[in-house]
Biopython code that builds the backbone (N, CA, C, O; Angstrom):
import numpy as np
from Bio.PDB.StructureBuilder import StructureBuilder

atoms = [
    (1, "MET", "N", (-19.571, 4.973, -1.904)),
    (1, "MET", "CA", (-19.918, 3.981, -2.403)),
    (1, "MET", "C", (-19.054, 3.053, -3.296)),
    (1, "MET", "O", (-19.013, 1.823, -3.270)),
    (2, "THR", "N", (-18.402, 3.875, -4.055)),
    (2, "THR", "CA", (-17.431, 3.093, -5.270)),
    (2, "THR", "C", (-16.539, 2.335, -4.397)),
    (2, "THR", "O", (-16.420, 1.131, -4.625)),
    (3, "LEU", "N", (-15.697, 3.029, -3.130)),
    (3, "LEU", "CA", (-15.086, 2.135, -2.135)),
    (3, "LEU", "C", (-15.610, 0.766, -1.807)),
    (3, "LEU", "O", (-14.840, -0.195, -1.778)),
    (4, "PHE", "N", (-16.783, 0.655, -1.581)),
    (4, "PHE", "CA", (-17.688, -0.324, -0.864)),
    (4, "PHE", "C", (-17.526, -1.382, -2.032)),
    (4, "PHE", "O", (-17.057, -2.501, -1.823)),
    (5, "TYR", "N", (-17.967, -0.928, -3.329)),
    (5, "TYR", "CA", (-17.888, -1.788, -4.502)),
    (5, "TYR", "C", (-16.359, -2.742, -4.729)),
    (5, "TYR", "O", (-16.189, -3.911, -5.077)),
    (6, "LEU", "N", (-15.417, -1.671, -4.365)),
    (6, "LEU", "CA", (-14.088, -2.152, -4.482)),
    (6, "LEU", "C", (-13.697, -3.118, -3.483)),
    (6, "LEU", "O", (-12.987, -4.095, -3.721)),
    (7, "GLN", "N", (-14.125, -2.851, -2.490)),
    (7, "GLN", "CA", (-13.813, -3.886, -1.197)),
    (7, "GLN", "C", (-14.490, -5.169, -1.420)),
    (7, "GLN", "O", (-13.983, -6.289, -1.376)),
    (8, "GLN", "N", (-15.756, -4.836, -1.674)),
    (8, "GLN", "CA", (-16.622, -6.066, -2.266)),
    (8, "GLN", "C", (-16.257, -7.221, -3.227)),
    (8, "GLN", "O", (-16.557, -8.415, -3.205)),
    (9, "ALA", "N", (-15.565, -6.530, -4.020)),
    (9, "ALA", "CA", (-15.148, -7.020, -5.275)),
    (9, "ALA", "C", (-13.544, -7.683, -4.953)),
    (9, "ALA", "O", (-13.029, -8.498, -5.718)),
    (10, "GLY", "N", (-12.945, -7.237, -3.834)),
    (10, "GLY", "CA", (-11.859, -7.929, -3.425)),
    (10, "GLY", "C", (-10.831, -7.277, -4.241)),
    (10, "GLY", "O", (-9.945, -8.100, -4.471)),
    (11, "LEU", "N", (-10.546, -5.973, -4.850)),
    (11, "LEU", "CA", (-9.792, -5.354, -5.417)),
    (11, "LEU", "C", (-8.915, -4.735, -4.477)),
    (11, "LEU", "O", (-7.709, -4.828, -4.701)),
    (12, "ILE", "N", (-9.206, -4.273, -3.719)),
    (12, "ILE", "CA", (-8.100, -3.529, -2.648)),
    (12, "ILE", "C", (-7.232, -4.816, -2.297)),
    (12, "ILE", "O", (-6.050, -4.881, -2.633)),
    (13, "GLU", "N", (-7.844, -5.789, -1.639)),
    (13, "GLU", "CA", (-6.909, -6.776, -1.325)),
    (13, "GLU", "C", (-5.901, -7.386, -2.361)),
    (13, "GLU", "O", (-4.776, -7.760, -2.033)),
    (14, "LYS", "N", (-6.379, -7.453, -3.596)),
    (14, "LYS", "CA", (-5.688, -7.885, -4.652)),
    (14, "LYS", "C", (-4.557, -6.978, -4.913)),
    (14, "LYS", "O", (-3.414, -7.431, -4.987)),
    (15, "TRP", "N", (-4.803, -5.750, -5.054)),
    (15, "TRP", "CA", (-3.893, -4.637, -5.327)),
    (15, "TRP", "C", (-2.887, -4.748, -4.389)),
    (15, "TRP", "O", (-1.746, -4.841, -4.843)),
    (16, "GLY", "N", (-3.066, -4.765, -2.900)),
    (16, "GLY", "CA", (-2.383, -4.884, -1.765)),
    (16, "GLY", "C", (-1.455, -6.221, -1.906)),
    (16, "GLY", "O", (-0.266, -6.194, -1.586)),
    (17, "SER", "N", (-2.007, -7.234, -2.343)),
    (17, "SER", "CA", (-1.311, -8.491, -2.299)),
    (17, "SER", "C", (-0.411, -8.352, -3.716)),
    (17, "SER", "O", (0.776, -8.659, -3.597)),
    (18, "ASP", "N", (-0.738, -8.041, -4.668)),
    (18, "ASP", "CA", (0.291, -7.876, -6.139)),
    (18, "ASP", "C", (1.338, -6.740, -5.671)),
    (18, "ASP", "O", (2.489, -6.729, -6.108)),
    (19, "VAL", "N", (0.771, -5.613, -4.588)),
    (19, "VAL", "CA", (2.251, -4.722, -4.613)),
    (19, "VAL", "C", (3.355, -5.583, -3.506)),
    (19, "VAL", "O", (4.585, -5.549, -3.547)),
    (20, "MET", "N", (2.680, -6.172, -2.751)),
    (20, "MET", "CA", (3.516, -6.947, -1.674)),
    (20, "MET", "C", (4.386, -8.406, -2.379)),
    (20, "MET", "O", (5.401, -8.929, -1.920)),
    (21, "ASP", "N", (3.695, -8.772, -3.475)),
    (21, "ASP", "CA", (4.438, -9.872, -4.088)),
    (21, "ASP", "C", (5.330, -9.317, -4.893)),
    (21, "ASP", "O", (6.289, -10.060, -5.102)),
    (22, "GLU", "N", (5.384, -8.065, -5.539)),
    (22, "GLU", "CA", (6.290, -7.686, -6.428)),
    (22, "GLU", "C", (7.276, -7.157, -5.659)),
    (22, "GLU", "O", (8.364, -7.144, -6.233)),
    (23, "ILE", "N", (7.269, -6.585, -4.230)),
    (23, "ILE", "CA", (8.035, -6.227, -3.439)),
    (23, "ILE", "C", (8.966, -7.518, -2.774)),
    (23, "ILE", "O", (10.194, -7.506, -2.696)),
    (24, "ARG", "N", (8.357, -8.271, -2.465)),
    (24, "ARG", "CA", (9.208, -9.693, -2.162)),
    (24, "ARG", "C", (9.985, -10.142, -3.424)),
    (24, "ARG", "O", (11.189, -10.393, -3.374)),
    (25, "SER", "N", (9.383, -10.216, -4.354)),
    (25, "SER", "CA", (10.307, -10.537, -5.671)),
    (25, "SER", "C", (11.443, -9.766, -6.028)),
    (25, "SER", "O", (12.394, -10.231, -6.656)),
    (26, "ASP", "N", (11.359, -8.642, -5.654)),
    (26, "ASP", "CA", (12.462, -7.692, -5.706)),
    (26, "ASP", "C", (13.657, -7.594, -4.773)),
    (26, "ASP", "O", (14.822, -7.259, -4.983)),
    (27, "SER", "N", (12.782, -8.132, -3.278)),
    (27, "SER", "CA", (13.792, -8.399, -2.253)),
    (27, "SER", "C", (14.504, -9.708, -2.582)),
    (27, "SER", "O", (15.655, -9.849, -2.169)),
    (28, "ARG", "N", (13.934, -10.656, -3.275)),
    (28, "ARG", "CA", (14.432, -12.006, -3.312)),
    (28, "ARG", "C", (15.578, -11.731, -4.444)),
    (28, "ARG", "O", (16.651, -12.320, -4.313)),
    (29, "LYS", "N", (15.367, -10.791, -5.628)),
    (29, "LYS", "CA", (16.548, -10.842, -6.289)),
    (29, "LYS", "C", (17.575, -9.893, -6.122)),
    (29, "LYS", "O", (18.544, -9.819, -6.878)),
    (30, "LYS", "N", (17.366, -9.105, -5.064)),
    (30, "LYS", "CA", (18.457, -8.538, -4.470)),
    (30, "LYS", "C", (19.324, -9.390, -3.547)),
    (30, "LYS", "O", (20.550, -9.389, -3.658)),
    (31, "GLN", "N", (18.573, -10.233, -2.487)),
    (31, "GLN", "CA", (19.284, -11.157, -1.944)),
    (31, "GLN", "C", (20.098, -12.159, -2.902)),
    (31, "GLN", "O", (21.293, -12.356, -2.677)),
    (32, "ARG", "N", (19.448, -12.787, -3.965)),
    (32, "ARG", "CA", (20.264, -13.782, -4.757)),
    (32, "ARG", "C", (21.467, -12.949, -5.586)),
    (32, "ARG", "O", (22.393, -13.626, -6.033)),
    (33, "LYS", "N", (21.474, -11.515, -5.799)),
    (33, "LYS", "CA", (22.450, -10.733, -6.318)),
    (33, "LYS", "C", (23.820, -10.768, -5.045)),
    (33, "LYS", "O", (25.007, -11.020, -5.250)),
    (34, "GLU", "N", (23.312, -10.509, -4.064)),
    (34, "GLU", "CA", (24.204, -10.312, -3.011)),
    (34, "GLU", "C", (24.905, -11.771, -2.791)),
    (34, "GLU", "O", (26.071, -11.814, -2.398)),
    (35, "LYS", "N", (24.290, -12.769, -3.010)),
    (35, "LYS", "CA", (24.990, -13.956, -2.644)),
    (35, "LYS", "C", (26.005, -14.380, -3.754)),
    (35, "LYS", "O", (27.017, -15.068, -3.621)),
    (36, "SER", "N", (25.452, -13.759, -4.967)),
    (36, "SER", "CA", (26.320, -14.273, -6.393)),
    (36, "SER", "C", (27.615, -13.172, -6.206)),
    (36, "SER", "O", (28.756, -13.449, -6.575)),
    (37, "ASP", "N", (27.224, -11.828, -5.546)),
    (37, "ASP", "CA", (28.394, -11.317, -5.440)),
    (37, "ASP", "C", (29.486, -11.487, -4.518)),
    (37, "ASP", "O", (30.339, -10.616, -4.349)),
    (38, "GLY", "N", (29.477, -12.451, -3.995)),
    (38, "GLY", "CA", (30.166, -12.926, -2.879)),
    (38, "GLY", "C", (30.118, -12.127, -1.520)),
    (38, "GLY", "O", (31.095, -12.086, -0.773)),
    (39, "VAL", "N", (29.080, -11.575, -1.279)),
    (39, "VAL", "CA", (28.871, -10.827, 0.007)),
    (39, "VAL", "C", (28.675, -11.854, 1.086)),
    (39, "VAL", "O", (27.670, -12.565, 1.106)),
    (40, "LYS", "N", (29.712, -11.942, 2.061)),
    (40, "LYS", "CA", (29.525, -12.938, 3.041)),
    (40, "LYS", "C", (28.627, -12.349, 4.370)),
    (40, "LYS", "O", (28.813, -11.180, 4.708)),
    (41, "LYS", "N", (27.795, -13.068, 5.002)),
    (41, "LYS", "CA", (26.777, -12.584, 5.819)),
    (41, "LYS", "C", (27.292, -13.238, 7.184)),
    (41, "LYS", "O", (27.561, -14.435, 7.083)),
    (42, "VAL", "N", (27.507, -12.567, 8.648)),
    (42, "VAL", "CA", (27.957, -13.174, 9.389)),
    (42, "VAL", "C", (26.472, -13.580, 10.421)),
    (42, "VAL", "O", (25.561, -12.799, 10.699)),
    (43, "GLU", "N", (26.589, -14.888, 10.802)),
    (43, "GLU", "CA", (25.206, -15.129, 11.484)),
    (43, "GLU", "C", (25.374, -14.436, 12.996)),
    (43, "GLU", "O", (26.414, -14.329, 13.646)),
    (44, "GLY", "N", (24.281, -14.083, 13.284)),
    (44, "GLY", "CA", (23.990, -13.566, 14.776)),
    (44, "GLY", "C", (24.115, -12.069, 14.828)),
    (44, "GLY", "O", (23.867, -11.448, 15.862)),
    (45, "ILE", "N", (24.514, -11.467, 13.670)),
    (45, "ILE", "CA", (24.357, -9.998, 13.711)),
    (45, "ILE", "C", (23.132, -9.359, 13.027)),
    (45, "ILE", "O", (22.835, -9.619, 11.861)),
    (46, "VAL", "N", (22.360, -8.420, 13.892)),
    (46, "VAL", "CA", (21.233, -7.961, 13.541)),
    (46, "VAL", "C", (21.570, -6.993, 12.774)),
    (46, "VAL", "O", (22.433, -6.205, 13.160)),
    (47, "LYS", "N", (20.931, -6.839, 11.461)),
    (47, "LYS", "CA", (20.895, -5.847, 10.527)),
    (47, "LYS", "C", (19.826, -4.743, 10.948)),
    (47, "LYS", "O", (18.690, -5.213, 11.012)),
    (48, "PRO", "N", (19.906, -3.599, 11.203)),
    (48, "PRO", "CA", (18.930, -2.589, 11.198)),
    (48, "PRO", "C", (18.110, -2.528, 10.029)),
    (48, "PRO", "O", (18.547, -2.885, 8.935)),
    (49, "LEU", "N", (16.746, -2.024, 10.220)),
    (49, "LEU", "CA", (16.097, -2.040, 9.352)),
    (49, "LEU", "C", (16.223, -0.314, 8.555)),
    (49, "LEU", "O", (16.327, 0.734, 9.191)),
    (50, "THR", "N", (16.179, -0.432, 7.193)),
    (50, "THR", "CA", (16.181, 0.644, 6.478)),
    (50, "THR", "C", (15.193, 1.120, 5.951)),
    (50, "THR", "O", (14.133, 0.603, 6.304)),
    (51, "ILE", "N", (15.114, 2.200, 4.976)),
    (51, "ILE", "CA", (13.647, 2.687, 4.493)),
    (51, "ILE", "C", (13.595, 1.800, 3.231)),
    (51, "ILE", "O", (12.661, 2.022, 2.460)),
    (52, "VAL", "N", (14.448, 0.853, 2.925)),
    (52, "VAL", "CA", (14.297, -0.229, 1.680)),
    (52, "VAL", "C", (13.488, -1.160, 2.413)),
    (52, "VAL", "O", (12.396, -1.471, 1.938)),
    (53, "HIS", "N", (13.837, -1.608, 3.412)),
    (53, "HIS", "CA", (12.849, -2.624, 4.258)),
    (53, "HIS", "C", (11.553, -2.248, 4.265)),
    (53, "HIS", "O", (10.641, -2.950, 3.828)),
    (54, "MET", "N", (11.417, -1.105, 4.770)),
    (54, "MET", "CA", (9.915, -0.280, 4.950)),
    (54, "MET", "C", (9.370, 0.132, 3.832)),
    (54, "MET", "O", (8.333, 0.774, 3.993)),
    (55, "GLN", "N", (9.832, -0.071, 2.411)),
    (55, "GLN", "CA", (9.277, 0.588, 1.347)),
    (55, "GLN", "C", (7.835, 0.063, 1.073)),
    (55, "GLN", "O", (6.944, 0.877, 0.829)),
    (56, "GLY", "N", (7.618, -1.081, 1.103)),
    (56, "GLY", "CA", (6.144, -1.491, 0.914)),
    (56, "GLY", "C", (5.150, -1.260, 1.912)),
    (56, "GLY", "O", (3.985, -1.091, 1.551)),
    (57, "PRO", "N", (5.456, -1.230, 3.106)),
    (57, "PRO", "CA", (4.305, -0.979, 4.084)),
    (57, "PRO", "C", (4.180, 0.605, 3.841)),
    (57, "PRO", "O", (3.063, 1.122, 3.840)),
    (58, "LEU", "N", (5.280, 1.326, 3.646)),
    (58, "LEU", "CA", (5.043, 2.825, 3.474)),
    (58, "LEU", "C", (4.207, 3.212, 2.131)),
    (58, "LEU", "O", (3.378, 4.118, 2.046)),
    (59, "PHE", "N", (4.580, 2.396, 1.190)),
    (59, "PHE", "CA", (3.791, 2.596, -0.156)),
    (59, "PHE", "C", (2.274, 2.272, 0.059)),
    (59, "PHE", "O", (1.374, 2.994, -0.369)),
    (60, "LEU", "N", (2.071, 1.064, 0.796)),
    (60, "LEU", "CA", (0.755, 1.042, 1.180)),
    (60, "LEU", "C", (-0.062, 1.925, 1.974)),
    (60, "LEU", "O", (-1.232, 2.265, 1.796)),
    (61, "PHE", "N", (0.838, 2.268, 2.976)),
    (61, "PHE", "CA", (0.061, 3.410, 3.739)),
    (61, "PHE", "C", (-0.097, 4.646, 2.918)),
    (61, "PHE", "O", (-1.239, 5.102, 2.969)),
    (62, "LEU", "N", (0.629, 5.219, 2.278)),
    (62, "LEU", "CA", (0.378, 6.258, 1.643)),
    (62, "LEU", "C", (-0.534, 6.213, 0.443)),
    (62, "LEU", "O", (-1.114, 7.197, -0.016)),
    (63, "ILE", "N", (-0.614, 4.874, -0.065)),
    (63, "ILE", "CA", (-1.960, 4.697, -1.159)),
    (63, "ILE", "C", (-3.438, 4.493, -0.222)),
    (63, "ILE", "O", (-4.502, 4.854, -0.725)),
    (64, "PHE", "N", (-3.410, 4.025, 0.851)),
    (64, "PHE", "CA", (-4.630, 4.140, 1.979)),
    (64, "PHE", "C", (-4.981, 5.509, 2.489)),
    (64, "PHE", "O", (-6.142, 5.883, 2.656)),
    (65, "ILE", "N", (-3.831, 6.292, 2.745)),
    (65, "ILE", "CA", (-4.086, 7.579, 3.100)),
    (65, "ILE", "C", (-4.801, 8.312, 1.650)),
    (65, "ILE", "O", (-5.738, 9.091, 1.826)),
    (66, "ILE", "N", (-4.458, 8.109, 0.645)),
    (66, "ILE", "CA", (-4.782, 9.053, -0.514)),
    (66, "ILE", "C", (-6.212, 8.533, -0.828)),
    (66, "ILE", "O", (-7.017, 9.350, -1.277)),
    (67, "VAL", "N", (-6.601, 7.245, -0.632)),
    (67, "VAL", "CA", (-7.897, 6.547, -0.912)),
    (67, "VAL", "C", (-8.737, 7.061, 0.225)),
    (67, "VAL", "O", (-9.869, 7.450, -0.063)),
    (68, "SER", "N", (-8.323, 7.120, 1.534)),
    (68, "SER", "CA", (-9.351, 7.643, 2.549)),
    (68, "SER", "C", (-9.765, 9.179, 2.490)),
    (68, "SER", "O", (-10.855, 9.652, 2.810)),
    (69, "PHE", "N", (-8.702, 9.817, 2.031)),
    (69, "PHE", "CA", (-8.978, 11.385, 1.621)),
    (69, "PHE", "C", (-9.805, 11.557, 0.610)),
    (69, "PHE", "O", (-10.511, 12.564, 0.563)),
    (70, "GLY", "N", (-9.843, 10.664, -0.288)),
    (70, "GLY", "CA", (-10.624, 10.652, -1.489)),
    (70, "GLY", "C", (-12.147, 10.255, -0.806)),
    (70, "GLY", "O", (-13.191, 10.854, -1.062)),
    (71, "ALA", "N", (-12.031, 9.302, -0.040)),
    (71, "ALA", "CA", (-13.401, 8.836, 0.164)),
    (71, "ALA", "C", (-13.976, 10.141, 1.264)),
    (71, "ALA", "O", (-15.135, 10.557, 1.274)),
    (72, "PHE", "N", (-13.162, 10.502, 1.910)),
    (72, "PHE", "CA", (-13.641, 11.747, 2.589)),
    (72, "PHE", "C", (-14.314, 12.798, 1.981)),
    (72, "PHE", "O", (-15.437, 13.189, 2.298)),
    (73, "LEU", "N", (-13.502, 13.319, 0.968)),
    (73, "LEU", "CA", (-13.878, 14.622, 0.196)),
    (73, "LEU", "C", (-15.316, 14.291, -0.564)),
    (73, "LEU", "O", (-16.196, 15.133, -0.740)),
    (74, "THR", "N", (-15.385, 12.926, -0.972)),
    (74, "THR", "CA", (-16.675, 12.305, -1.626)),
    (74, "THR", "C", (-17.825, 12.321, -0.708)),
    (74, "THR", "O", (-18.879, 12.810, -1.115)),
    (75, "GLU", "N", (-17.758, 11.918, 0.298)),
    (75, "GLU", "CA", (-18.606, 12.062, 1.353)),
    (75, "GLU", "C", (-19.048, 13.289, 1.860)),
    (75, "GLU", "O", (-20.239, 13.459, 2.118)),
    (76, "MET", "N", (-18.003, 14.374, 2.068)),
    (76, "MET", "CA", (-18.325, 15.684, 2.453)),
    (76, "MET", "C", (-19.173, 16.292, 1.202)),
    (76, "MET", "O", (-20.168, 16.949, 1.507)),
    (77, "SER", "N", (-18.917, 16.156, 0.037)),
    (77, "SER", "CA", (-19.572, 16.891, -1.301)),
    (77, "SER", "C", (-20.909, 16.175, -1.341)),
    (77, "SER", "O", (-21.858, 16.921, -1.577)),
    (78, "VAL", "N", (-21.199, 14.863, -1.158)),
    (78, "VAL", "CA", (-22.288, 14.258, -1.363)),
    (78, "VAL", "C", (-23.265, 14.847, -0.112)),
    (78, "VAL", "O", (-24.466, 15.049, -0.289)),
    (79, "GLY", "N", (-22.604, 15.086, 1.135)),
    (79, "GLY", "CA", (-23.463, 15.544, 1.969)),
    (79, "GLY", "C", (-23.770, 16.968, 1.620)),
    (79, "GLY", "O", (-24.961, 17.269, 1.695)),
    (80, "VAL", "N", (-22.970, 17.859, 1.271)),
    (80, "VAL", "CA", (-23.498, 19.210, 0.876)),
    (80, "VAL", "C", (-24.390, 19.066, -0.185)),
    (80, "VAL", "O", (-25.470, 19.641, -0.050)),
    (81, "TRP", "N", (-24.154, 18.304, -1.419)),
    (81, "TRP", "CA", (-25.210, 18.246, -2.428)),
    (81, "TRP", "C", (-26.443, 17.537, -1.943)),
    (81, "TRP", "O", (-27.452, 17.718, -2.624)),
    (82, "HIS", "N", (-26.533, 16.833, -0.984)),
    (82, "HIS", "CA", (-27.889, 16.423, -0.416)),
    (82, "HIS", "C", (-28.494, 17.438, 0.501)),
    (82, "HIS", "O", (-29.695, 17.386, 0.770)),
    (83, "GLN", "N", (-27.763, 18.294, 0.955)),
    (83, "GLN", "CA", (-28.476, 19.570, 2.160)),
    (83, "GLN", "C", (-29.042, 20.510, 0.917)),
    (83, "GLN", "O", (-30.149, 21.007, 1.123)),
    (84, "ARG", "N", (-28.568, 20.733, -0.026)),
    (84, "ARG", "CA", (-28.750, 21.638, -1.094)),
    (84, "ARG", "C", (-29.815, 21.090, -1.779)),
    (84, "ARG", "O", (-30.750, 21.878, -1.914)),
    (85, "THR", "N", (-29.971, 20.020, -2.243)),
    (85, "THR", "CA", (-31.062, 19.628, -3.104)),
    (85, "THR", "C", (-32.167, 19.528, -1.975)),
    (85, "THR", "O", (-33.229, 20.027, -2.347)),
    (86, "ARG", "N", (-32.190, 19.033, -0.744)),
    (86, "ARG", "CA", (-33.172, 18.944, 0.298)),
    (86, "ARG", "C", (-33.707, 20.227, 0.473)),
    (86, "ARG", "O", (-34.924, 20.201, 0.652)),
    (87, "LYS", "N", (-33.175, 21.395, 0.480)),
    (87, "LYS", "CA", (-33.573, 22.664, 0.631)),
    (87, "LYS", "C", (-34.705, 23.176, -0.419)),
    (87, "LYS", "O", (-35.640, 23.927, -0.141)),
    (88, "GLU", "N", (-34.442, 22.656, -1.570)),
    (88, "GLU", "CA", (-35.169, 23.245, -2.581)),
    (88, "GLU", "C", (-36.454, 22.565, -2.800)),
    (88, "GLU", "O", (-37.226, 22.968, -3.671)),
]
sb = StructureBuilder()
sb.init_structure("model")
sb.init_model(0)
sb.init_chain("A")
sb.init_seg("    ")
for serial, (resi, resn, name, xyz) in enumerate(atoms, 1):
    if name == "N":
        sb.init_residue(resn, " ", resi, " ")
    sb.init_atom(name, np.array(xyz, "f"), 0.0, 1.0, " ", f" {name:<3s}", serial, name[0])
structure = sb.get_structure()
């Protein structure tokens, strides 16, 4: 039920967008630093993705896995509690 309220309030989307904005900001700072350090980039060369590039999506994935596991545990505990109270 709590996840439903968080989703309805728009907090989950807000948190996700805040994390992505922070990651974009960090990426822009790194790019500016590379340019100011005199790093020359050759056009046409494709750089492979690294863990740094995938840090934001992986971070969000882990957060949502933890949240979904918490929701699962909550649903299971409510179901067990409901069965026990119904038998009495």
